[in-house]
C-alpha angles and dihedrals in degrees: 000000000000132000136196117198117203103198149086120294130175139318079050110091132251147037097298091054091049090048095047091046094051092046094048092049091050094051093043087064088063108031146359110297129183123183128204109195139173129280085190128013104179137013110244092251090062096044117071095182124097098244141007096208127063113215093188098059117150095193117091116231117239114277093242108044131142118195099200109118113102113185092211099048113070089192089068089051091062089045091051093049090049091052092051090047089051090051094051095201119191091227131026114206116200122185113210129193114135136042097228089069095055098088094054096040092042090051093048095046092046092051091046097049091048090059104036142020108249129153110235125213121189116205100204115202098166116011096172115028123214096262096040119174134189088259090056091053094052093049091049091048092048090051096046090053087069092063143068101199140036133189118205132176101216141047090238092055089048092055093045091055095045088053095045097042113015093177095065125089111234124203121193117211131163119261109256122239128261097226098153092084091063090052088065096058113125112250114289096002097114091052092042114045089180091082098060091036093054088053089053096046093244119142118248097238095054124114099231118211114195128210106184133182142034111340110232130152097256092059093072100225089153092061090053091051090049090054094055099081090055092044092051091050086074109016140050089238134163127196117217113195112190123177150074113288106227094182117035123308093205096085093056093047087052090050093050091047096047089050091049095228099122092124089054098051132070118187121198103188105194144082104268118229118225095255091060100047098091092056089068101039093044089052093052131086096196136004120226130204107186091178121168090199136010146147095200138325134222088208095078088050090052092048091051090051086062091039093244121149120233141214109213133174119246097256134122115333096329095102091052094072097044122086102207113243092001110062096007146308137278119218134184113266125252091028121119087174093059090048092053094047090049090052087052089053094047089052091056096042099049089076093060105024122069100214092175093056090047094052090044089056094058100040097098088063089058096051126128091230090064091053089048089052093056090050091051092047088052090048094047096048093047090049090057095052 
């Protein structure tokens, strides 16, 4: 059995690159795997971050990887297709998460399938984006027509694909955890949160709430900030905001100032390299995702890797991976009041509920090995048709 994965891997930045790298490495322990990655994902005008490459990446890229696909250079699309045709894989695996990438991916997949018989599996991280248009839907449908299988990580995504591409076989599987970050924690730091808190200037006795990841409007950071005055009326709490602001930090600074909670909020405005992720999660007591919209989020998978409970809003597939009152809590969206009340509940529960043990008990179900088993089963079933 041989696989070719057409998708981003490290040192490209972000959760999708981490995901594809971990999956490729797991499959490579079982079969032949070649990865065709990107020499450039986005033009600078479409990427508000500081860099698309992470120089301090702890993950090792797959052994057989070729960074040749440039989304802005159609000549590389043809060269990419030729490379896949030459490899003649049994299965082509294609991660998909943003409309901008449909033209190059669609072009490559179409050229490949015209020349060789290859089963095509899409891993759909975000079928319908938060600002979907009719053009987006048409592009996604055109892409999905080129495949036989799709893996999704939420019920919502499954229903969307069934509607957009009724012919395709859709398999829902949980998003695996990102536990490699926790393996980089300095000795003793997980057991002793004083160490990372001291580095961040946060007092030992604080209840630390963590918001982590790119800051964008749909993620609802403003709702969490609005909840803080009420939280601080009852609890000695501190909000740690860590992530690159893609759309103006000023409004959040102004909100913090107007609510007079400056002494209870720390903002780390940057993309966090792999080597520093443990500092923030080890410092936290609970991770909060106040999202207005979502299909899924790798942040919960990172939190579980550190055995940290979560509070998430009831949007998309996020509630599907939270065991209420055991690994975290689910709250209504757009409600600072609900966030505050749930933080109060967590403060009471953590004396009697072993959240870390509860998370540890379910981690096997979130393994990369289980996802690889699903892909192997798909490939074997298709091969027998």
